[in-house]
PDB file of N, CA, C and O in Angstrom:
ATOM      1  N   MET A   1     -20.416 -15.812  92.744  1.00  0.00           N
ATOM      2  CA  MET A   1     -20.666 -14.847  93.850  1.00  0.00           C
ATOM      3  C   MET A   1     -21.386 -15.706  95.174  1.00  0.00           C
ATOM      4  O   MET A   1     -22.390 -16.413  95.073  1.00  0.00           O
ATOM      5  N   ASN A   2     -20.815 -15.522  96.092  1.00  0.00           N
ATOM      6  CA  ASN A   2     -21.299 -16.315  97.191  1.00  0.00           C
ATOM      7  C   ASN A   2     -22.712 -15.408  97.683  1.00  0.00           C
ATOM      8  O   ASN A   2     -23.215 -14.449  97.097  1.00  0.00           O
ATOM      9  N   THR A   3     -23.112 -16.007  98.847  1.00  0.00           N
ATOM     10  CA  THR A   3     -24.517 -15.918  99.326  1.00  0.00           C
ATOM     11  C   THR A   3     -24.371 -14.558  99.857  1.00  0.00           C
ATOM     12  O   THR A   3     -25.196 -13.767  99.400  1.00  0.00           O
ATOM     13  N   SER A   4     -23.219 -13.904 101.021  1.00  0.00           N
ATOM     14  CA  SER A   4     -23.202 -12.830 101.657  1.00  0.00           C
ATOM     15  C   SER A   4     -22.893 -11.907 100.520  1.00  0.00           C
ATOM     16  O   SER A   4     -23.449 -10.815 100.634  1.00  0.00           O
ATOM     17  N   GLN A   5     -22.232 -12.043  99.567  1.00  0.00           N
ATOM     18  CA  GLN A   5     -22.191 -11.126  98.719  1.00  0.00           C
ATOM     19  C   GLN A   5     -23.472 -10.725  97.693  1.00  0.00           C
ATOM     20  O   GLN A   5     -23.609  -9.626  97.156  1.00  0.00           O
ATOM     21  N   LEU A   6     -24.048 -11.464  97.602  1.00  0.00           N
ATOM     22  CA  LEU A   6     -25.404 -11.393  96.896  1.00  0.00           C
ATOM     23  C   LEU A   6     -26.615 -10.570  97.858  1.00  0.00           C
ATOM     24  O   LEU A   6     -27.516  -9.801  97.522  1.00  0.00           O
ATOM     25  N   ALA A   7     -26.234 -11.053  99.067  1.00  0.00           N
ATOM     26  CA  ALA A   7     -27.350 -10.276 100.087  1.00  0.00           C
ATOM     27  C   ALA A   7     -26.924  -8.968 100.388  1.00  0.00           C
ATOM     28  O   ALA A   7     -27.752  -8.225 100.915  1.00  0.00           O
ATOM     29  N   LEU A   8     -25.685  -8.504 100.133  1.00  0.00           N
ATOM     30  CA  LEU A   8     -24.707  -7.254 100.313  1.00  0.00           C
ATOM     31  C   LEU A   8     -25.352  -6.517  98.891  1.00  0.00           C
ATOM     32  O   LEU A   8     -25.868  -5.403  98.982  1.00  0.00           O
ATOM     33  N   ASP A   9     -25.300  -7.003  97.999  1.00  0.00           N
ATOM     34  CA  ASP A   9     -25.831  -6.495  96.714  1.00  0.00           C
ATOM     35  C   ASP A   9     -27.369  -6.236  96.560  1.00  0.00           C
ATOM     36  O   ASP A   9     -27.896  -5.478  95.745  1.00  0.00           O
ATOM     37  N   THR A  10     -27.925  -6.940  97.412  1.00  0.00           N
ATOM     38  CA  THR A  10     -29.326  -6.896  97.253  1.00  0.00           C
ATOM     39  C   THR A  10     -29.778  -5.482  98.060  1.00  0.00           C
ATOM     40  O   THR A  10     -30.649  -4.674  97.736  1.00  0.00           O
ATOM     41  N   LEU A  11     -28.834  -5.473  99.275  1.00  0.00           N
ATOM     42  CA  LEU A  11     -29.283  -4.544 100.606  1.00  0.00           C
ATOM     43  C   LEU A  11     -28.713  -3.276  99.838  1.00  0.00           C
ATOM     44  O   LEU A  11     -29.134  -2.221 100.314  1.00  0.00           O
ATOM     45  N   CYS A  12     -27.809  -3.132  98.708  1.00  0.00           N
ATOM     46  CA  CYS A  12     -27.301  -1.768  98.269  1.00  0.00           C
ATOM     47  C   CYS A  12     -28.345  -1.285  97.320  1.00  0.00           C
ATOM     48  O   CYS A  12     -28.770  -0.134  97.224  1.00  0.00           O
ATOM     49  N   LYS A  13     -28.735  -2.455  96.554  1.00  0.00           N
ATOM     50  CA  LYS A  13     -30.008  -1.840  95.699  1.00  0.00           C
ATOM     51  C   LYS A  13     -31.023  -1.515  96.282  1.00  0.00           C
ATOM     52  O   LYS A  13     -31.743  -0.695  95.713  1.00  0.00           O
ATOM     53  N   ILE A  14     -31.372  -1.963  97.416  1.00  0.00           N
ATOM     54  CA  ILE A  14     -32.745  -1.456  98.185  1.00  0.00           C
ATOM     55  C   ILE A  14     -32.610  -0.145  98.832  1.00  0.00           C
ATOM     56  O   ILE A  14     -33.542   0.649  98.958  1.00  0.00           O
ATOM     57  N   VAL A  15     -31.169   0.084  99.317  1.00  0.00           N
ATOM     58  CA  VAL A  15     -30.852   1.452  99.785  1.00  0.00           C
ATOM     59  C   VAL A  15     -30.876   2.476  98.697  1.00  0.00           C
ATOM     60  O   VAL A  15     -31.350   3.584  98.949  1.00  0.00           O
ATOM     61  N   ILE A  16     -30.362   2.178  97.395  1.00  0.00           N
ATOM     62  CA  ILE A  16     -30.522   3.087  96.537  1.00  0.00           C
ATOM     63  C   ILE A  16     -31.621   3.516  96.006  1.00  0.00           C
ATOM     64  O   ILE A  16     -31.757   4.619  95.476  1.00  0.00           O
ATOM     65  N   ASP A  17     -32.842   2.288  96.172  1.00  0.00           N
ATOM     66  CA  ASP A  17     -34.180   2.364  95.491  1.00  0.00           C
ATOM     67  C   ASP A  17     -34.872   3.541  96.505  1.00  0.00           C
ATOM     68  O   ASP A  17     -35.448   4.543  96.082  1.00  0.00           O
ATOM     69  N   LEU A  18     -34.691   3.204  97.904  1.00  0.00           N
ATOM     70  CA  LEU A  18     -35.198   4.048  98.946  1.00  0.00           C
ATOM     71  C   LEU A  18     -34.651   5.507  99.081  1.00  0.00           C
ATOM     72  O   LEU A  18     -35.267   6.429  99.617  1.00  0.00           O
ATOM     73  N   GLN A  19     -33.417   5.585  98.525  1.00  0.00           N
ATOM     74  CA  GLN A  19     -32.870   7.011  98.610  1.00  0.00           C
ATOM     75  C   GLN A  19     -33.568   7.753  97.352  1.00  0.00           C
ATOM     76  O   GLN A  19     -33.928   8.917  97.527  1.00  0.00           O
ATOM     77  N   ASN A  20     -33.795   7.097  96.001  1.00  0.00           N
ATOM     78  CA  ASN A  20     -34.462   7.664  95.084  1.00  0.00           C
ATOM     79  C   ASN A  20     -35.908   7.645  95.522  1.00  0.00           C
ATOM     80  O   ASN A  20     -36.572   8.605  95.131  1.00  0.00           O
ATOM     81  N   ARG A  21     -36.394   6.930  96.101  1.00  0.00           N
ATOM     82  CA  ARG A  21     -37.664   7.221  96.898  1.00  0.00           C
ATOM     83  C   ARG A  21     -38.044   8.566  97.705  1.00  0.00           C
ATOM     84  O   ARG A  21     -39.006   9.314  97.530  1.00  0.00           O
ATOM     85  N   VAL A  22     -37.012   8.640  98.627  1.00  0.00           N
ATOM     86  CA  VAL A  22     -36.914  10.006  99.346  1.00  0.00           C
ATOM     87  C   VAL A  22     -36.645  11.113  98.932  1.00  0.00           C
ATOM     88  O   VAL A  22     -36.990  12.130  99.536  1.00  0.00           O
ATOM     89  N   SER A  23     -36.034  11.122  97.920  1.00  0.00           N
ATOM     90  CA  SER A  23     -35.899  12.349  96.929  1.00  0.00           C
ATOM     91  C   SER A  23     -37.091  12.787  96.149  1.00  0.00           C
ATOM     92  O   SER A  23     -37.406  13.967  95.999  1.00  0.00           O
ATOM     93  N   ILE A  24     -37.764  11.716  95.637  1.00  0.00           N
ATOM     94  CA  ILE A  24     -39.011  12.120  95.154  1.00  0.00           C
ATOM     95  C   ILE A  24     -40.021  12.633  96.047  1.00  0.00           C
ATOM     96  O   ILE A  24     -40.771  13.510  95.621  1.00  0.00           O
ATOM     97  N   LEU A  25     -40.155  12.164  97.339  1.00  0.00           N
ATOM     98  CA  LEU A  25     -41.136  12.460  98.243  1.00  0.00           C
ATOM     99  C   LEU A  25     -40.687  13.965  98.767  1.00  0.00           C
ATOM    100  O   LEU A  25     -41.594  14.735  99.084  1.00  0.00           O
ATOM    101  N   GLU A  26     -39.597  14.313  98.846  1.00  0.00           N
ATOM    102  CA  GLU A  26     -38.997  15.568  99.396  1.00  0.00           C
ATOM    103  C   GLU A  26     -39.268  16.517  98.393  1.00  0.00           C
ATOM    104  O   GLU A  26     -39.339  17.684  98.777  1.00  0.00           O
ATOM    105  N   GLY A  27     -39.457  16.260  97.056  1.00  0.00           N
ATOM    106  CA  GLY A  27     -39.600  17.161  95.978  1.00  0.00           C
ATOM    107  C   GLY A  27     -41.024  17.390  95.941  1.00  0.00           C
ATOM    108  O   GLY A  27     -41.447  18.503  95.631  1.00  0.00           O
ATOM    109  N   GLU A  28     -42.018  16.180  96.308  1.00  0.00           N
ATOM    110  CA  GLU A  28     -43.397  16.639  96.253  1.00  0.00           C
ATOM    111  C   GLU A  28     -43.708  17.444  97.537  1.00  0.00           C
ATOM    112  O   GLU A  28     -44.556  18.333  97.468  1.00  0.00           O
ATOM    113  N   ASN A  29     -43.115  17.205  98.627  1.00  0.00           N
ATOM    114  CA  ASN A  29     -43.271  17.702  99.804  1.00  0.00           C
ATOM    115  C   ASN A  29     -42.806  19.483  99.652  1.00  0.00           C
ATOM    116  O   ASN A  29     -43.363  20.390 100.269  1.00  0.00           O
ATOM    117  N   VAL A  30     -41.733  19.637  98.733  1.00  0.00           N
ATOM    118  CA  VAL A  30     -41.701  21.059  98.461  1.00  0.00           C
ATOM    119  C   VAL A  30     -42.945  21.639  97.565  1.00  0.00           C
ATOM    120  O   VAL A  30     -43.531  22.700  97.776  1.00  0.00           O
ATOM    121  N   GLU A  31     -43.136  20.973  96.821  1.00  0.00           N
ATOM    122  CA  GLU A  31     -44.554  21.367  96.168  1.00  0.00           C
ATOM    123  C   GLU A  31     -45.753  21.405  96.847  1.00  0.00           C
ATOM    124  O   GLU A  31     -46.668  22.182  96.573  1.00  0.00           O
ATOM    125  N   THR A  32     -45.766  20.649  97.657  1.00  0.00           N
ATOM    126  CA  THR A  32     -47.064  20.604  98.680  1.00  0.00           C
ATOM    127  C   THR A  32     -46.902  21.918  99.045  1.00  0.00           C
ATOM    128  O   THR A  32     -47.731  22.687  98.557  1.00  0.00           O
ATOM    129  N   THR A  33     -45.983  22.440  99.838  1.00  0.00           N
ATOM    130  CA  THR A  33     -45.866  23.238 100.622  1.00  0.00           C
ATOM    131  C   THR A  33     -45.914  24.425  99.957  1.00  0.00           C
ATOM    132  O   THR A  33     -46.550  25.350 100.462  1.00  0.00           O
ATOM    133  N   ASN A  34     -45.367  24.564  98.936  1.00  0.00           N
ATOM    134  CA  ASN A  34     -45.455  26.044  98.055  1.00  0.00           C
ATOM    135  C   ASN A  34     -47.149  26.062  97.892  1.00  0.00           C
ATOM    136  O   ASN A  34     -47.730  27.129  98.092  1.00  0.00           O
ATOM    137  N   CYS A  35     -47.812  25.022  97.576  1.00  0.00           N
ATOM    138  CA  CYS A  35     -49.073  25.083  97.213  1.00  0.00           C
ATOM    139  C   CYS A  35     -49.921  25.669  98.281  1.00  0.00           C
ATOM    140  O   CYS A  35     -50.874  26.417  98.061  1.00  0.00           O
ATOM    141  N   LEU A  36     -49.436  25.209  99.677  1.00  0.00           N
ATOM    142  CA  LEU A  36     -50.248  25.646 100.768  1.00  0.00           C
ATOM    143  C   LEU A  36     -50.050  26.970 101.199  1.00  0.00           C
ATOM    144  O   LEU A  36     -50.904  27.528 101.889  1.00  0.00           O
ATOM    145  N   TYR A  37     -48.601  27.745 100.728  1.00  0.00           N
ATOM    146  CA  TYR A  37     -48.549  29.032 101.079  1.00  0.00           C
ATOM    147  C   TYR A  37     -49.335  29.811 100.169  1.00  0.00           C
ATOM    148  O   TYR A  37     -49.839  30.867 100.551  1.00  0.00           O
ATOM    149  N   GLU A  38     -49.526  29.276  98.692  1.00  0.00           N
ATOM    150  CA  GLU A  38     -50.342  30.253  97.933  1.00  0.00           C
ATOM    151  C   GLU A  38     -51.417  30.177  98.292  1.00  0.00           C
ATOM    152  O   GLU A  38     -51.957  31.273  98.443  1.00  0.00           O
ATOM    153  N   ILE A  39     -52.067  29.242  98.533  1.00  0.00           N
ATOM    154  CA  ILE A  39     -53.592  28.952  99.269  1.00  0.00           C
ATOM    155  C   ILE A  39     -53.652  29.875 100.620  1.00  0.00           C
ATOM    156  O   ILE A  39     -54.783  30.297 100.862  1.00  0.00           O
ATOM    157  N   GLU A  40     -52.945  30.140 101.253  1.00  0.00           N
ATOM    158  CA  GLU A  40     -52.982  30.940 102.592  1.00  0.00           C
ATOM    159  C   GLU A  40     -52.936  32.137 102.128  1.00  0.00           C
ATOM    160  O   GLU A  40     -53.739  32.891 102.677  1.00  0.00           O
ATOM    161  N   ASN A  41     -52.097  32.744 101.067  1.00  0.00           N
ATOM    162  CA  ASN A  41     -51.991  34.031 100.773  1.00  0.00           C
ATOM    163  C   ASN A  41     -53.150  34.381 100.133  1.00  0.00           C
ATOM    164  O   ASN A  41     -53.625  35.435 100.555  1.00  0.00           O
ATOM    165  N   ARG A  42     -53.801  33.813  99.201  1.00  0.00           N
ATOM    166  CA  ARG A  42     -54.981  34.097  98.602  1.00  0.00           C
ATOM    167  C   ARG A  42     -56.154  33.889  99.668  1.00  0.00           C
ATOM    168  O   ARG A  42     -57.128  34.633  99.554  1.00  0.00           O
ATOM    169  N   LEU A  43     -56.148  33.178 100.436  1.00  0.00           N
ATOM    170  CA  LEU A  43     -57.248  33.277 101.545  1.00  0.00           C
ATOM    171  C   LEU A  43     -57.235  34.597 102.354  1.00  0.00           C
ATOM    172  O   LEU A  43     -58.236  35.255 102.639  1.00  0.00           O
ATOM    173  N   GLN A  44     -55.704  34.942 102.747  1.00  0.00           N
ATOM    174  CA  GLN A  44     -55.313  36.160 103.330  1.00  0.00           C
ATOM    175  C   GLN A  44     -55.971  37.464 102.681  1.00  0.00           C
ATOM    176  O   GLN A  44     -56.610  38.326 103.285  1.00  0.00           O
ATOM    177  N   SER A  45     -55.690  37.421 101.399  1.00  0.00           N
ATOM    178  CA  SER A  45     -56.070  38.552 100.438  1.00  0.00           C
ATOM    179  C   SER A  45     -57.732  38.655 100.318  1.00  0.00           C
ATOM    180  O   SER A  45     -58.241  39.772 100.411  1.00  0.00           O
ATOM    181  N   GLN A  46     -58.527  37.543 100.122  1.00  0.00           N
ATOM    182  CA  GLN A  46     -59.773  37.477 100.371  1.00  0.00           C
ATOM    183  C   GLN A  46     -60.396  37.922 101.702  1.00  0.00           C
ATOM    184  O   GLN A  46     -61.381  38.660 101.716  1.00  0.00           O
ATOM    185  N   ILE A  47     -59.799  37.457 102.843  1.00  0.00           N
ATOM    186  CA  ILE A  47     -60.186  38.015 103.914  1.00  0.00           C
ATOM    187  C   ILE A  47     -60.016  39.644 104.357  1.00  0.00           C
ATOM    188  O   ILE A  47     -60.777  40.266 105.099  1.00  0.00           O
ATOM    189  N   GLU A  48     -58.705  40.190 103.637  1.00  0.00           N
ATOM    190  CA  GLU A  48     -58.638  41.585 103.830  1.00  0.00           C
ATOM    191  C   GLU A  48     -59.609  42.216 103.078  1.00  0.00           C
ATOM    192  O   GLU A  48     -60.170  43.204 103.552  1.00  0.00           O
ATOM    193  N   ALA A  49     -59.947  41.730 101.784  1.00  0.00           N
ATOM    194  CA  ALA A  49     -60.655  42.353 100.808  1.00  0.00           C
ATOM    195  C   ALA A  49     -62.349  42.534 101.495  1.00  0.00           C
ATOM    196  O   ALA A  49     -63.088  43.505 101.333  1.00  0.00           O
ATOM    197  N   ILE A  50     -62.614  41.389 102.210  1.00  0.00           N
ATOM    198  CA  ILE A  50     -63.773  41.555 102.866  1.00  0.00           C
ATOM    199  C   ILE A  50     -63.974  42.389 103.993  1.00  0.00           C
ATOM    200  O   ILE A  50     -64.996  42.984 104.335  1.00  0.00           O
ATOM    201  N   ILE A  51     -62.701  42.341 104.593  1.00  0.00           N
ATOM    202  CA  ILE A  51     -62.678  43.347 105.965  1.00  0.00           C
ATOM    203  C   ILE A  51     -62.780  44.773 105.467  1.00  0.00           C
ATOM    204  O   ILE A  51     -63.442  45.588 106.110  1.00  0.00           O
ATOM    205  N   ASN A  52     -62.148  45.116 104.339  1.00  0.00           N
ATOM    206  CA  ASN A  52     -62.170  46.438 103.914  1.00  0.00           C
ATOM    207  C   ASN A  52     -63.361  46.738 103.256  1.00  0.00           C
ATOM    208  O   ASN A  52     -63.636  47.935 103.177  1.00  0.00           O
ATOM    209  N   TYR A  53     -64.077  45.990 102.800  1.00  0.00           N
ATOM    210  CA  TYR A  53     -65.534  46.242 101.900  1.00  0.00           C
ATOM    211  C   TYR A  53     -66.611  46.579 103.355  1.00  0.00           C
ATOM    212  O   TYR A  53     -67.436  47.492 103.391  1.00  0.00           O
ATOM    213  N   GLU A  54     -66.406  45.836 104.197  1.00  0.00           N
ATOM    214  CA  GLU A  54     -67.360  46.289 105.379  1.00  0.00           C
ATOM    215  C   GLU A  54     -66.797  47.266 106.113  1.00  0.00           C
ATOM    216  O   GLU A  54     -67.542  47.887 106.870  1.00  0.00           O
ATOM    217  N   ARG A  55     -65.534  47.576 106.062  1.00  0.00           N
ATOM    218  CA  ARG A  55     -65.184  48.864 106.978  1.00  0.00           C
ATOM    219  C   ARG A  55     -65.817  49.960 106.047  1.00  0.00           C
ATOM    220  O   ARG A  55     -66.482  50.855 106.569  1.00  0.00           O
ATOM    221  N   SER A  56     -65.643  49.923 104.767  1.00  0.00           N
ATOM    222  CA  SER A  56     -65.797  51.066 103.961  1.00  0.00           C
ATOM    223  C   SER A  56     -67.599  51.162 103.791  1.00  0.00           C
ATOM    224  O   SER A  56     -68.107  52.253 103.531  1.00  0.00           O
ATOM    225  N   LYS A  57     -68.299  50.149 103.934  1.00  0.00           N
ATOM    226  CA  LYS A  57     -69.521  50.092 103.962  1.00  0.00           C
ATOM    227  C   LYS A  57     -70.068  50.558 105.279  1.00  0.00           C
ATOM    228  O   LYS A  57     -71.026  51.327 105.202  1.00  0.00           O
ATOM    229  N   ASN A  58     -69.707  50.286 106.279  1.00  0.00           N
ATOM    230  CA  ASN A  58     -69.972  50.730 107.651  1.00  0.00           C
ATOM    231  C   ASN A  58     -69.858  52.436 107.599  1.00  0.00           C
ATOM    232  O   ASN A  58     -70.637  53.304 107.992  1.00  0.00           O
ATOM    233  N   PHE A  59     -68.516  52.511 106.926  1.00  0.00           N
ATOM    234  CA  PHE A  59     -68.261  54.194 106.958  1.00  0.00           C
ATOM    235  C   PHE A  59     -69.169  54.897 106.063  1.00  0.00           C
ATOM    236  O   PHE A  59     -69.555  56.021 106.384  1.00  0.00           O
ATOM    237  N   THR A  60     -69.552  54.360 104.977  1.00  0.00           N
ATOM    238  CA  THR A  60     -70.577  55.113 104.301  1.00  0.00           C
ATOM    239  C   THR A  60     -72.046  55.482 104.995  1.00  0.00           C
ATOM    240  O   THR A  60     -72.701  56.523 104.938  1.00  0.00           O
ATOM    241  N   GLU A  61     -72.286  54.321 105.618  1.00  0.00           N
ATOM    242  CA  GLU A  61     -73.553  54.416 106.314  1.00  0.00           C
ATOM    243  C   GLU A  61     -73.295  55.200 107.484  1.00  0.00           C
ATOM    244  O   GLU A  61     -74.318  55.828 107.759  1.00  0.00           O
ATOM    245  N   TYR A  62     -72.452  55.411 108.216  1.00  0.00           N
ATOM    246  CA  TYR A  62     -72.181  56.327 109.289  1.00  0.00           C
ATOM    247  C   TYR A  62     -72.056  57.795 108.400  1.00  0.00           C
ATOM    248  O   TYR A  62     -72.565  58.761 108.968  1.00  0.00           O
ATOM    249  N   GLU A  63     -71.596  57.985 107.418  1.00  0.00           N
ATOM    250  CA  GLU A  63     -71.455  59.344 106.760  1.00  0.00           C
ATOM    251  C   GLU A  63     -73.388  59.787 106.778  1.00  0.00           C
ATOM    252  O   GLU A  63     -73.924  60.673 107.444  1.00  0.00           O
ATOM    253  N   LEU A  64     -73.991  58.892 105.888  1.00  0.00           N
ATOM    254  CA  LEU A  64     -75.394  58.813 105.451  1.00  0.00           C
ATOM    255  C   LEU A  64     -76.319  59.262 106.823  1.00  0.00           C
ATOM    256  O   LEU A  64     -77.018  60.270 106.929  1.00  0.00           O
ATOM    257  N   LEU A  65     -76.132  58.365 107.666  1.00  0.00           N
ATOM    258  CA  LEU A  65     -77.252  58.265 108.662  1.00  0.00           C
ATOM    259  C   LEU A  65     -76.473  59.160 110.106  1.00  0.00           C
ATOM    260  O   LEU A  65     -77.123  59.363 111.132  1.00  0.00           O
ATOM    261  N   GLY A  66     -75.368  59.507 109.985  1.00  0.00           N
ATOM    262  CA  GLY A  66     -74.843  60.165 111.063  1.00  0.00           C
ATOM    263  C   GLY A  66     -74.851  59.196 112.114  1.00  0.00           C
ATOM    264  O   GLY A  66     -75.416  58.108 111.998  1.00  0.00           O
ATOM    265  N   PRO A  67     -74.196  59.591 113.206  1.00  0.00           N
ATOM    266  CA  PRO A  67     -73.914  58.737 114.389  1.00  0.00           C
ATOM    267  C   PRO A  67     -75.362  58.427 115.243  1.00  0.00           C
ATOM    268  O   PRO A  67     -76.313  59.195 115.382  1.00  0.00           O
ATOM    269  N   LYS A  68     -75.216  57.148 115.724  1.00  0.00           N
ATOM    270  CA  LYS A  68     -76.341  56.514 116.375  1.00  0.00           C
ATOM    271  C   LYS A  68     -76.627  57.291 117.825  1.00  0.00           C
ATOM    272  O   LYS A  68     -77.545  56.918 118.555  1.00  0.00           O
TER     273      LYS A  68
END
């Protein structure tokens, strides 16, 4: 095997290695994005629960005390 063929084989191996690494990173990116969406949804649900609690608390106070 001559030098140029050896260099070409080495480059091909490097390209294949890089393609494999990119595939792994893309998969991890999808997993990370899914986790972030899940966190966002949970936070939004908690925020809505707090808002609803505060609204109901204020409404109850209004019913008990009457308008100010």
